[in-house]
Structures are given as structure tokens and as C-alpha cells.
C-alpha positions in Angstrom: -14.1 -4.1 23.8 -11.4 -6.2 26.0 -11.4 -3.0 28.4 -12.9 0.5 28.4 -9.7 2.4 28.7 -8.4 4.6 26.1 -5.3 2.4 25.9 -7.4 -0.7 25.4 -9.5 1.1 22.9 -6.5 2.1 20.7 -4.8 -1.3 21.1 -8.0 -2.9 19.9 -8.3 -0.9 16.8 -4.6 -1.4 16.0 -5.1 -5.2 16.1 -5.7 -7.3 12.9 -8.2 -10.3 12.7 -5.4 -12.9 12.6 -5.8 -16.6 11.5 -3.2 -19.1 12.1 -1.9 -21.9 14.3 -2.8 -21.7 17.8 -0.7 -22.9 20.7 -2.9 -26.0 20.8 -1.7 -27.1 17.4 -5.2 -26.3 15.9 -5.8 -23.5 13.3 -8.2 -20.7 14.3 -8.4 -16.9 15.0 -6.3 -15.2 17.6 -8.4 -13.6 20.4 -5.5 -11.4 21.7 -2.5 -9.5 20.3 -0.3 -12.1 22.3 -1.9 -15.1 20.5 -1.6 -13.4 17.1 2.2 -12.8 17.8 2.7 -16.5 18.9 1.2 -17.6 15.4 4.5 -16.5 13.7 5.3 -16.2 10.1 2.4 -18.3 8.8 -0.4 -16.1 10.3 -2.8 -14.4 8.1 -4.4 -11.0 8.4 -7.9 -11.9 7.2 -9.2 -8.4 7.2 -6.3 -6.9 5.2 -6.6 -9.8 2.6 -10.4 -9.5 2.4 -10.7 -5.8 1.9 -7.8 -5.8 -0.5 -9.6 -8.4 -2.6 -13.0 -6.8 -2.3 -11.5 -3.3 -3.3 -9.7 -4.9 -6.1 -13.1 -6.3 -7.5 -14.7 -3.0 -7.0 -11.9 -1.4 -9.3 -12.3 -4.2 -11.8 -16.2 -4.2 -11.9 -16.5 -0.3 -12.1 -14.0 -0.1 -14.9 -15.8 -3.1 -16.7 -19.2 -1.2 -16.5 -17.6 1.8 -17.8 -16.1 -0.1 -20.7 -19.5 -1.9 -21.5 -21.5 1.4 -21.4 -18.9 3.4 -23.4 -20.2 5.4 -26.3 -18.9 7.5 -29.0 -21.8 9.8 -28.6 -22.3 12.0 -25.4 -20.6 10.1 -22.5 -22.1 9.7 -19.2 -20.6 10.7 -15.8 -18.8 7.3 -15.1 -17.4 7.3 -18.6 -16.0 10.8 -18.2 -14.5 10.0 -15.0 -12.8 6.9 -16.1 -11.5 8.5 -19.3 -10.0 11.4 -17.4 -8.5 9.0 -14.9 -7.0 6.9 -17.8 -5.6 10.0 -19.5 -4.1 11.3 -16.5 -2.2 7.9 -15.8 -1.3 7.7 -19.4 0.1 11.2 -19.5 2.1 10.4 -16.4 3.5 7.2 -18.1 4.4 9.0 -21.3 6.2 11.8 -19.4 8.2 9.5 -17.1 8.7 6.1 -18.7 11.3 6.2 -21.6 11.1 2.6 -22.6 8.5 0.8 -24.6 6.3 -1.7 -22.7 2.5 -2.1 -22.8 2.4 -3.4 -19.3 3.5 0.0 -17.7 0.2 2.0 -18.2 -2.2 -0.8 -17.1 0.0 -1.4 -14.0 0.3 2.2 -13.2 -3.5 2.5 -13.4 -4.2 -0.5 -11.2 -1.7 0.6 -8.6 -3.1 4.1 -8.5 -6.8 3.3 -8.3 -6.4 0.1 -6.0 -4.1 1.9 -3.5 -6.5 5.0 -3.6 -9.6 2.7 -2.8 -7.7 1.0 0.0 -6.6 4.4 1.5 -10.1 5.7 0.9 -11.4 3.2 3.7 -9.7 5.5 6.4 -12.4 8.1 5.9 -15.1 5.7 7.2 -15.9 6.3 11.0 -13.2 4.0 12.9 -15.9 2.3 14.8 -18.7 1.7 12.2 -17.4 -1.4 10.4 -15.7 -3.1 13.3 -18.9 -2.8 15.3 -20.9 -4.2 12.3 -18.5 -7.1 12.0 -18.7 -7.6 15.7 -22.5 -7.6 15.5 -22.6 -10.1 12.5 -20.2 -12.5 14.2 -21.6 -12.1 17.7 -18.1 -11.5 19.1 -17.8 -8.1 20.8 -14.2 -8.5 21.2 -13.5 -9.1 17.5 -10.5 -7.2 16.1 -11.2 -5.9 12.5 -9.3 -3.3 10.7 -10.6 -1.9 7.4 -7.7 0.1 6.0 -5.3 -2.5 4.2 -2.6 0.0 3.7 -2.1 0.4 7.3 -0.7 -3.2 7.4 2.9 -3.3 6.7 2.4 -6.8 5.2 0.0 -5.3 2.4 2.3 -2.5 1.4 5.4 -4.7 1.5 3.7 -7.2 -0.6 2.9 -4.7 -3.4 6.4 -3.3 -3.1 7.9 -6.6 -3.4 5.8 -7.2 -6.4 7.0 -4.0 -8.0 10.7 -5.1 -7.1 10.2 -8.5 -8.8 9.2 -6.6 -12.0 12.4 -4.4 -11.6 14.6 -7.3 -11.4 12.9 -9.1 -14.2 13.1 -6.2 -16.7 16.5 -5.3 -15.7 17.8 -8.8 -16.6 15.5 -9.0 -19.8 16.7 -5.5 -21.1 20.3 -5.7 -20.0 21.1 -9.3 -19.9 22.5 -11.1 -16.9 26.0 -9.7 -17.5 24.6 -6.1 -17.8 22.6 -6.5 -14.7 25.7 -7.8 -12.7 27.8 -5.2 -14.3 25.4 -2.5 -13.3 25.8 -3.6 -9.6 29.5 -4.1 -9.6 31.0 -1.7 -12.0 29.3 1.5 -10.9 29.6 4.2 -9.5 33.4 3.9 -9.2 35.5 2.7 -12.2 39.0 2.4 -13.3 40.9 1.5 -16.6 43.3 -0.4 -14.4 41.8 -4.1 -14.4 43.5 -4.7 -10.8 41.9 -1.5 -9.4 38.6 -2.1 -10.9 38.5 -5.6 -9.3 39.3 -4.1 -5.9 36.4 -1.6 -6.5 33.9 -4.3 -7.1 33.0 -5.0 -3.4 32.6 -1.3 -2.9 30.4 -0.7 -5.9 28.3 -3.8 -4.9 27.6 -2.7 -1.6 26.5 0.7 -2.7 24.4 -0.4 -5.5 22.8 -3.3 -3.6 21.7 -0.9 -0.9 20.3 1.4 -3.5 18.4 -1.5 -5.2 17.0 -3.0 -1.8 16.0 0.5 -0.7 13.5 0.8 -3.6 11.0 -1.6 -2.3 11.5 -0.8 1.3 10.9 2.9 0.7 7.9 2.1 -1.3 6.3 0.0 1.3 7.4 2.0 4.5 6.3 5.4 3.0 2.8 4.3 2.1 2.5 2.4 5.4 3.8 5.2 7.8 1.6 7.8 6.3 -1.6 5.7 6.3 -0.9 4.4 9.8 -0.2 7.7 11.2 -3.7 9.0 9.6 -5.5 6.1 11.1 -4.0 6.6 14.6 -5.1 10.2 14.5 -8.6 9.2 13.6 -8.6 6.7 16.4 -7.3 9.3 19.0 -10.0 11.7 17.9 -12.7 9.0 18.4 -11.3 8.5 22.0 -12.6 12.2 22.7 -16.1 11.1 21.8 -16.0 8.5 24.8 -14.8 11.1 27.4 -18.2 11.8 28.6 -17.5 15.4 28.3 -19.8 17.5 25.9 -17.3 20.2 25.0 -14.6 17.5 24.3 -17.0 15.5 22.0 -17.8 18.6 20.3 -14.2 19.5 19.7 -13.8 15.9 18.4 -16.4 16.5 15.8 -14.5 19.7 14.6 -11.3 17.9 14.7 -12.5 14.7 12.9 -14.1 16.8 9.9 -10.9 19.0 9.7 -8.6 15.9 9.6 -10.8 14.2 7.3 -10.6 17.0 4.8 -6.9 17.2 5.0 -6.7 13.4 4.8 -8.3 13.3 1.5 -5.0 14.9 0.1 -2.9 12.4 1.7 -4.9 9.4 0.5 -4.6 10.7 -3.1 -1.0 11.9 -2.8 0.2 8.4 -1.5 -1.4 6.5 -4.3 0.1 8.9 -6.7 3.6 8.8 -5.2 3.4 4.9 -5.2 2.4 5.0 -8.8 5.1 7.4 -9.9 7.8 5.7 -8.1 6.9 2.4 -9.6 7.0 4.1 -13.2 10.4 5.7 -12.3 11.9 2.4 -11.0 10.7 0.4 -14.1 11.9 3.1 -16.6 15.4 2.9 -14.9 15.2 -0.8 -15.3 14.5 -0.3 -19.1 17.5 1.8 -19.6 20.5 0.3 -21.2 23.1 2.9 -21.7 26.2 0.9 -20.8 
């Protein structure tokens, strides 16, 4: 680590492996938090992107394996697990989504499993994979985070993708006029044309804030919960480096207790993201006016 203090340990574990344009003009990896900040917008969190892709491939390969091994006879454990998961997501979609769109159920399944796998990385001991990466690269100061959902760039990217679908289906189902009318003619209305015209800016302000709040709330809710969970694991890990036997023993107990409780948070956050996505897309398909 760059320094052996508790503060340095925490800061190191909260720093992403960042690739971007260095002050020299060359492209490379940042070695400090200051360098990463100076890289600006066109900097890439390689660890976040890498683990997101790897876990996405794990999801695809596992479900592909289950599909290839599927049988109408006595199913195996993997087939049972996948079928239960698909039925659960399909039931959630049928109960919540009131339109007709074959994309929604596969999208909901992808969101739930992918986010769950990314969240699940938080249960791996905080030093294991960073030390492994440092050993492989030969750089003891390497920053390497393994939980993509603790990076606001990842959660905001997923939320903006959902937001793009909301806008697309809102316009497709309601038309441009209907979509604009939804933003400008509600919630306040009047039969008087002049009064209605005066109410348009107020309606637009209220509806636009509501619309923009959807992706922001999706992203920040997932990020905030997972970041807090990761930080608690890091703080518990600091106890192991105290040199005090009783404090290390307490750290073992706290780490186990928090891991058990965190399993609920990991699953719940994936479920909430999935359900809100279904609800928002259901609202986008409603054409009541």
C-alpha cells in the first residue's frame, strides 16, 4: 500500500483502476487518486468495466448451459434453479407490467441476475482479489476494486439505459404529441385555453423533475447501498491490521455477521432495481389520455 495507516488503507481500497490521458499527454494508468481526477471525463475504470463484462458472461454461459442441458424428464439442480428464477421474474413482470412487450421479461431477468452477480462480489474478502491482481502485475500499489455497483459510473450507466427505453416506449406508444402533452398538460389543467397555456411551464417543471428523478434514483439507490456495504467491510478489515488479538477476533465476528446480513441487501437491491425498471416501463406503455 502507499501507506500503512488506516486512512491510506481505506483510500486505496476505494480507488478504481483508472486508465486515461496522463498530464504528459500519453495514455496510461493512474497511479494516484490525483492523477485519476486529472484525467477528466474520458477516463475509464478498467476494473469496473472488466468485472461487469466477466460477470455478464458468467450469466450468459450459465443460462446457456442450463438451456442446452434442459430435459423434459427429471431436471437437474441447475435446471431447477434457472426455472425457479425465470418463473419468479416472469411472475413479477405479469403482476406489474400492464402492457404487451416481449422485451420486458428478458430485460428484467438480465437486470436481476447481472446486478445480483455484481453485488455478490462484495462478499469476497476485501484484500483477496486486489492482492492477487497486485501480485500478478508486480505493482504492490495497484488499485483494484471488484464490486462494479460501488462505482456510480456503472449504476448510472445502467439507469440511463433504462431511461432511454422509457423515453423510446413513451414516444412509440403515445406519439410525440402525447409524450409532450404528458409533460406539459399535467398535473394541472383547465378548460380555459389561456389558463392552460399559463400552466404549461409549471406542469413541465414538475413532470420533467419527476422524469429525470427516475434514472437518478435508480442509480444512486443501488450505488449508495453497495458503497456503504463495501465501506463497512473495509472498516472491519482495518481491525485485522491493528495487531491486537481481541480486536482481530471481534473483526471476525463482525465480518461474519455483516456478510450474513449483506446477503439480504445484495438480493434486495437487485430486486428493487428490476421492479422499478418494470414499473417505469409499464408507465411508459400506458396511453390513457
